[in-house]
C-alpha positions in Angstrom: 0.0 0.0 0.0 1.3 3.5 -0.8 0.4 6.6 1.1 0.3 9.9 -0.9 0.0 13.1 1.0 1.2 16.7 0.7 2.6 18.7 3.5 1.5 22.0 2.0 -1.6 22.7 4.1 -3.0 25.1 1.6 -3.5 22.2 -0.8 -5.0 19.9 1.8 -8.8 19.4 1.5 -9.4 20.6 5.0 -12.7 22.1 6.1 -12.9 25.9 6.4 -9.4 26.3 4.8 -10.6 29.4 3.0 -11.4 31.0 6.3 -7.9 30.5 7.7 -5.6 31.4 4.8 -6.0 35.1 5.6 -5.4 34.7 9.3 -1.7 33.6 9.3 -0.7 35.6 12.4 -3.6 34.7 14.6 -3.7 32.2 17.4 -6.4 30.2 15.7 -4.2 29.9 12.6 -1.2 28.7 14.7 -3.4 26.0 16.5 -4.7 24.8 13.1 -1.1 24.6 11.7 0.0 22.5 14.7 -2.8 20.1 14.2 -1.9 19.6 10.5 1.8 19.0 11.5 0.7 16.3 13.9 -1.4 14.7 11.2 1.6 14.8 8.8 3.9 13.2 11.5 1.3 10.5 12.1 1.1 9.7 8.3 4.9 9.5 8.1 5.1 7.1 11.0 2.4 4.9 9.4 4.3 4.8 6.2 7.5 3.9 8.0 5.7 1.1 9.9 4.3 -0.3 6.6 7.8 -0.2 5.1 9.4 -2.1 8.1 6.5 -4.6 8.1 7.2 -5.3 4.4 10.9 -5.9 5.2 10.0 -8.3 8.0 7.6 -10.1 5.7 10.3 -10.4 3.1 12.7 -11.9 5.7 10.0 -14.2 6.8 9.9 -15.7 3.3 13.4 -17.0 4.0 12.3 -18.4 7.3 9.2 -20.1 5.8 11.4 -22.0 3.3 11.7 -25.6 4.4 14.9 -27.5 4.0 15.4 -31.2 4.6 18.9 -32.3 5.6 19.3 -36.0 5.0 21.9 -37.4 7.5 22.7 -36.3 11.0 26.4 -37.1 10.8 29.3 -34.6 10.9 28.5 -32.8 7.6 24.7 -33.0 8.0 24.7 -31.5 11.5 27.1 -28.7 10.6 25.1 -27.9 7.5 21.9 -27.7 9.7 23.7 -25.0 11.8 24.6 -22.9 8.8 21.1 -23.1 7.3 19.5 -22.4 10.7 21.6 -19.2 11.0 19.9 -18.1 7.8 16.5 -18.5 9.4 15.4 -21.4 7.2 13.1 -24.0 8.8 15.3 -27.1 8.9 14.4 -30.8 9.4 17.3 -33.2 10.0 16.6 -36.9 9.3 19.0 -39.5 10.7 18.5 -43.2 10.3 20.4 -44.0 13.5 19.2 -43.3 17.0 20.6 -40.4 18.9 24.3 -41.2 19.5 24.2 -39.0 22.6 21.9 -41.5 24.4 22.8 -44.7 22.5 24.8 -47.3 24.4 26.3 -48.7 21.2 27.4 -46.5 18.2 27.4 -48.0 14.8 29.6 -46.7 12.0 33.3 -45.8 11.5 35.4 -44.7 14.4 38.7 -43.8 12.6 40.1 -40.8 14.4 39.8 -37.5 12.6 42.5 -35.0 11.9 41.0 -31.5 12.1 42.9 -28.9 10.1 42.5 -25.3 8.9 39.6 -25.8 6.5 37.5 -27.6 9.0 38.4 -25.1 11.7 37.2 -22.2 9.5 33.8 -23.8 9.1 33.5 -24.4 12.8 34.6 -20.8 13.4 31.8 -19.5 11.2 29.2 -21.1 13.5 31.0 -20.2 16.7 32.2 -23.7 17.7 35.9 -23.6 16.9 37.2 -22.9 20.4 35.0 -25.5 22.0 36.0 -28.3 19.5 39.7 -27.3 19.5 39.8 -27.6 23.3 38.8 -31.3 22.9 41.6 -32.1 20.5 45.3 -33.0 20.8 47.8 -31.1 18.6 49.9 -33.3 16.3 52.9 -31.3 15.0 54.7 -34.0 13.0 54.7 -37.5 11.7 56.7 -39.9 13.9 58.1 -42.7 11.7 58.7 -46.1 13.4 61.3 -48.1 11.4 61.5 -51.8 11.5 64.6 -51.6 13.7 62.7 -49.5 16.3 64.3 -46.2 15.4 62.0 -43.1 15.5 62.2 -40.2 13.1 60.1 -37.0 13.2 59.0 -35.3 10.0 57.3 -31.9 10.8 54.1 -31.0 9.1 55.1 -27.4 8.7 56.4 -24.6 10.9 56.6 -24.8 14.7 53.3 -23.0 15.0 51.4 -25.3 12.5 49.7 -28.5 13.7 46.7 -30.7 13.1 44.3 -31.9 15.8 43.4 -35.4 16.7 39.6 -35.4 17.3 37.2 -38.1 18.3 34.6 -38.6 15.6 31.9 -39.5 18.2 32.6 -36.6 20.5 32.6 -34.1 17.5 29.3 -35.5 16.2 27.7 -35.1 19.7 28.9 -31.5 20.0 27.5 -30.6 16.6 24.1 -32.2 17.3 23.9 -30.3 20.6 24.7 -27.1 18.7 21.9 -27.9 16.2 19.3 -28.3 18.9 19.9 -24.8 20.2 18.3 -23.3 17.1 14.5 -23.1 17.5 13.9 -23.4 13.8 15.6 -26.8 13.5 14.0 -30.2 14.3 16.0 -33.4 14.6 14.3 -36.7 13.6 16.3 -39.7 14.8 15.3 -43.2 13.7 13.9 -41.8 10.4 15.3 -43.5 7.3 14.9 -42.0 3.8 13.0 -44.4 1.6 12.6 -42.4 -1.5 13.7 -39.0 -2.8 11.9 -37.2 -5.6 13.9 -33.9 -6.0 12.1 -32.6 -9.0 8.8 -32.7 -7.1 10.7 -31.6 -3.9 9.3 -34.5 -2.0 10.9 -37.1 0.2 9.4 -40.3 1.8 10.8 -41.2 5.3 10.2 -44.3 7.4 9.9 -43.4 11.1 10.8 -45.4 14.1 7.1 -46.5 14.2 7.5 -48.1 10.8 5.1 -45.6 9.2 6.2 -43.9 6.0 5.4 -40.2 5.5 5.7 -38.0 2.4 7.0 -34.5 3.2 7.5 -31.6 0.8 10.5 -29.2 1.0 11.9 -26.3 -0.9 15.4 -27.8 -0.8 16.8 -31.3 -0.1 20.4 -31.5 1.1 21.9 -35.0 0.8 24.5 -35.5 3.5 23.8 -39.3 3.9 27.3 -40.6 3.3 29.1 -42.7 0.7 26.1 -44.9 0.0 23.8 -42.0 -0.4 20.1 -42.6 -1.1 19.7 -39.1 -2.3 22.5 -39.5 -4.8 20.9 -42.7 -6.2 18.1 -40.5 -7.4 20.7 -38.3 -9.3 21.9 -41.4 -11.0 18.6 -41.7 -12.8 18.9 -38.3 -14.4 20.7 -37.6 -17.8 24.2 -36.3 -17.9 25.0 -37.3 -14.3 28.6 -38.7 -14.0 29.3 -41.2 -11.3 32.2 -43.6 -10.5 33.3 -45.5 -7.4 36.3 -47.5 -6.6 37.0 -49.9 -3.8 40.7 -49.9 -3.1 42.3 -53.4 -2.5 43.2 -52.4 1.0 41.1 -52.7 4.1 41.5 -51.3 7.6 41.3 -52.7 11.2 41.3 -50.7 14.4 43.4 -51.5 17.5 44.0 -49.7 20.8 47.1 -48.7 22.7 45.9 -48.2 26.3 47.4 -45.6 28.7 50.6 -46.4 30.6 50.9 -45.3 34.2 48.0 -42.9 33.7 49.7 -41.2 30.7 50.2 -41.7 26.9 52.3 -44.7 26.2 54.1 -42.8 23.4 54.8 -39.2 22.5 51.3 -37.7 22.3 51.9 -34.7 19.9 52.6 -36.9 16.8 50.8 -38.9 14.3 52.7 -42.2 14.6 53.3 -44.2 11.4 54.8 -47.7 11.0 55.4 -47.7 7.2 56.0 -51.1 5.6 55.9 -50.3 1.9 52.7 -52.3 0.9 50.9 -51.7 4.2 51.2 -49.6 7.3 49.8 -48.9 10.8 49.1 -45.5 12.3 48.3 -44.3 15.8 46.5 -41.1 16.8 46.3 -39.8 20.5 43.1 -39.6 22.4 42.1 -37.3 25.3 41.8 -40.3 27.6 45.5 -41.0 27.2 45.0 -43.9 24.8 46.0 -44.2 21.1 43.6 -45.4 18.4 45.7 -47.6 16.0 44.6 -48.4 12.5 46.2 -51.1 10.4 45.8 -50.5 6.6 46.7 -53.6 4.6 45.7 -55.5 1.4 42.7 -57.8 2.0 44.8 -60.8 0.8 47.3 -60.2 3.6 44.5 -60.0 6.2 43.1 -63.3 4.9 46.4 -65.0 5.6 46.2 -64.3 9.3 43.8 -67.0 10.5 45.0 -68.0 13.9 46.3 -66.3 17.0 49.8 -67.6 16.2 49.6 -66.1 12.7 48.7 -62.7 14.1 51.5 -62.7 16.8 54.1 -63.8 14.3 53.0 -61.1 11.8 53.2 -58.3 14.4 56.5 -59.7 15.8 57.9 -59.5 12.2 56.6 -56.1 11.1 55.6 -54.2 14.2 57.7 -55.6 17.1 57.7 -52.4 19.1 53.9 -52.2 19.1 53.3 -55.5 20.8 54.3 -54.4 24.4 52.3 -51.2 23.8 49.1 -52.9 22.8 49.5 -56.1 24.8 49.3 -59.6 23.4 45.8 -60.4 24.7 44.3 -57.0 23.8 45.9 -57.3 20.3 44.4 -60.7 19.7 41.0 -59.6 21.0 40.8 -56.5 18.9 42.1 -58.2 15.8 39.5 -61.0 15.7 36.6 -58.7 17.0 35.6 -57.5 13.6 36.8 -58.3 10.0 38.8 -55.8 8.0 36.6 -53.0 6.7 36.6 -51.8 3.1 37.4 -48.3 1.8 35.6 -46.7 -1.1 36.3 -43.6 -3.2 33.3 -41.9 -4.9 33.3 -39.2 -7.6 30.3 -37.6 -9.2 29.2 -34.6 -11.1 27.3 -32.4 -10.7 26.5 -31.9 -7.1 23.1 -30.3 -7.6 19.8 -31.0 -9.4 18.1 -27.8 -10.6 17.4 -25.6 -7.6 15.8 -28.3 -5.4 18.6 -30.7 -4.3 22.3 -30.7 -3.5 24.9 -33.2 -2.3 27.6 -32.5 0.2 30.3 -34.5 2.1 30.7 -38.2 1.4 27.5 -38.2 -0.6 29.2 -36.0 -3.2 32.8 -37.1 -2.8 33.7 -40.0 -0.5 37.5 -40.2 -0.3 40.0 -42.5 1.3 41.4 -41.2 4.7 45.1 -40.9 3.9 45.3 -37.2 3.6 43.1 -36.5 6.6 40.8 -34.3 4.5 37.5 -36.3 4.3 35.9 -34.4 7.2 37.7 -31.1 6.3 36.5 -31.2 2.7 33.0 -31.9 3.8 33.1 -29.0 6.3 34.4 -26.8 3.6 31.5 -27.8 1.4 29.2 -26.3 4.1 31.3 -23.1 4.4 31.5 -22.6 0.6 27.7 -23.1 0.3 27.0 -20.6 3.0 29.4 -18.1 1.4 27.5 -18.5 -1.9 24.2 -18.1 -0.2 25.5 -14.8 1.2 26.7 -13.8 -2.2 23.5 -14.6 -4.0 21.2 -13.5 -1.2 19.8 -17.0 -0.6 18.8 -17.4 -4.2 18.9 -21.2 -4.6 18.6 -21.1 -8.4 21.9 -19.1 -8.5 23.6 -20.7 -5.6 23.3 -24.5 -6.4 24.8 -24.4 -10.0 27.7 -22.2 -8.7 28.3 -24.6 -5.9 28.7 -27.5 -8.3 30.9 -25.4 -10.7 33.1 -24.4 -7.8 33.4 -27.6 -5.8 33.5 -30.5 -8.3 37.1 -29.9 -9.5 38.3 -29.3 -5.9 36.7 -32.4 -4.5 37.9 -34.6 -7.4 41.4 -33.2 -6.8 41.5 -34.1 -3.1 40.2 -37.6 -3.9 43.2 -38.2 -6.2 45.6 -36.6 -3.7 44.3 -38.9 -0.9 45.1 -42.0 -3.0 48.6 -40.6 -3.7 49.3 -39.9 -0.1 48.7 -43.5 0.9 51.7 -44.4 -1.2 53.7 -41.6 0.4 52.8 -42.7 4.0 53.4 -46.4 3.6 56.5 -46.3 1.3 58.0 -42.9 0.5 58.6 -41.9 4.1 61.2 -44.8 4.4 63.3 -43.1 1.7 66.2 -40.9 2.5 65.7 -39.1 -0.8 62.1 -38.3 0.3 63.3 -36.8 3.6 65.9 -34.8 1.7 63.2 -33.4 -0.7 61.0 -32.4 2.3 63.9 -30.5 3.9 64.5 -28.7 0.6 60.8 -27.8 0.4 60.9 -26.4 3.9 64.0 -24.3 3.2 62.5 -22.9 0.0 59.3 -22.1 1.9 61.2 -20.3 4.6 63.1 -18.2 2.0 60.1 -17.6 -0.3 57.0 -18.2 1.8 54.5 -16.7 -0.7 56.1 -18.1 -3.8 57.0 -21.7 -2.8 54.5 -23.5 -0.6 54.7 -27.3 0.1 51.8 -29.4 -1.0 50.9 -30.5 2.5 50.9 -26.9 3.7 48.6 -25.8 0.9 46.1 -28.6 1.6 46.2 -28.6 5.4 47.1 -25.1 6.5 45.3 -22.9 4.0 42.1 -22.6 2.0 43.9 -22.6 -1.4 41.5 -24.5 -3.6 42.4 -28.2 -3.9 42.8 -28.3 -7.6 44.8 -25.1 -7.7 47.1 -26.6 -5.0 47.7 -29.6 -7.3 48.6 -27.4 -10.3 50.9 -25.4 -8.1 52.5 -28.5 -6.7 53.3 -29.9 -10.2 54.8 -26.6 -11.2 56.9 -26.5 -8.0 58.1 -30.1 -8.6 59.2 -29.1 -12.1 61.2 -26.1 -10.8 62.9 -28.3 -8.1 63.8 -31.0 -10.6 65.2 -28.5 -13.1 67.2 -27.0 -10.2 68.6 -30.4 -9.3 69.5 -31.1 -12.9 71.2 -27.7 -13.3 73.2 -28.0 -10.1 74.0 -31.7 -10.9 75.3 -30.7 -14.4 77.2 -27.8 -13.0 78.9 -30.0 -10.4 79.7 -32.7 -13.0 81.3 -30.2 -15.5 83.2 -28.4 -12.7 84.5 -31.7 -11.4 85.6 -32.9 -14.9 87.4 -29.5 -15.5 89.2 -29.7 -12.2 90.2 -33.3 -12.7 91.7 -32.6 -16.1 93.4 -29.4 -15.0 95.0 -31.1 -12.0 96.1 -34.2 -13.8 99.9 -34.9 -13.8 101.8 -34.6 -17.1 102.3 -38.4 -17.4 98.6 -39.2 -17.7 98.2 -36.3 -20.1 101.0 -37.7 -22.3 99.1 -41.0 -22.4 96.0 -39.2 -23.5 97.9 -37.4 -26.3 99.4 -40.7 -27.5 95.9 -42.3 -27.6 94.5 -39.4 -29.6 97.4 -39.5 -32.1 96.9 -43.3 -32.5 93.2 -42.8 -33.2 93.9 -40.1 -35.8 96.6 -42.2 -37.5 94.3 -45.2 -37.7 91.6 -43.1 -39.3 94.0 -41.7 -41.9 95.4 -45.2 -42.8 91.8 -46.5 -43.2 91.0 -43.5 -45.5 94.0 -44.2 -47.7 93.2 -47.9 -48.0 89.6 -47.2 -49.1 90.9 -44.8 -51.8 93.3 -47.4 -53.1 90.7 -50.1 -53.2 88.3 -47.8 -55.0 90.9 -46.9 -57.7 91.5 -50.6 -58.4 
């Protein structure tokens, strides 16, 4: 509604105006002018109220938009916090029961390494300090050789570190944070049966075994590597999808506390690299270590008896047996079979303006670069930044999210596969250690020009695919530098050797040269004589 009024009282259709226009100096005129001014002020306030009400109504349009987040894991719960901050109405559907009250938690428990990208996402919702206080800093890799020797390889500078975080504890903290928003509702024990993004409809099966159809403005798939939401994408044209099970599995073991403290140095990620397989250990707040054995399935299948297991560990990880304990080792080893690891790539991450994939649902990766959770958290942060940029316009935000994140998430997937080879094999090489030292020196001298790959991935928000391109360029520069200096040293050494040789060897060289020249001349004369005959 628009209010049109004129503050010139001579033009107002006011009774008896013709009688007052000629009485400007009178008290009656002044009283009448005051009453008109009050009316004008009242109309202005009314117009302002209508304008503010309209703004509130516009903001309530955002609040009335309903968003379904499928999956209440790490990425799903963090995403719900971001969306709730934007005043959307958010429903989170999680197939499991509430892990905060559950006695037994299903799913992976591989410890997490929280780094800069993940911390920036937590910072955006005000949880960084709380989560960081529950982690243990890891400043370097601690390499355990077969002989028992330990070698530390720093991750970066003295101030740079990653954090060992409990997956279960982090998930509980995020769910508690979600519940603090009045516009979010958590639905535990609700499994997604069917997703129809184009109709903006989902079908969920509740804990009472009753299925319900619910309509939403946006469906966000955060339901993991075996995503039900993504399966609907696979039915659409021009959707690319690939998955790969690597031939290695993993098994978790535990190093208990020793005398009330950590049994090993706590501020390291401990690695036992054995070329085709490895074991790692991350510290926990309760003074224990969570160990993970990564090994080809065919090697796991050879260890059938208790004796086989003890002989295997005695051969390859002898220093770990007294730390774990023989009985605890055997108990943990035969508790569960080795678990598989899958890598998933797809494109694009969105379907029109009604559905989007994030986290493992979009890009499940193997855990060897410690970026699975961090990449998923950065998905949420990037999406929120795009929502801010496009003023919550889903039709603009979703296509840009796919365009921006697909090359990055594919790049970190490839890097994670590469880093497994580095962790289980390359760290044993003296040449690898030498290269790392060269990289650190170059970074110290030229911090903005030369940045090690691990630093770009772990301690910055340089886009993953740009970090890979920069890494390849830096490797070429280093290799050319090695070639140049190697050639220079070889030429200089040869020159000095010849210059400093005694006259007697030089005389031998002259005689050899003269003999070669004489032989060539004799051969030339013989050929000419033969040709003339």
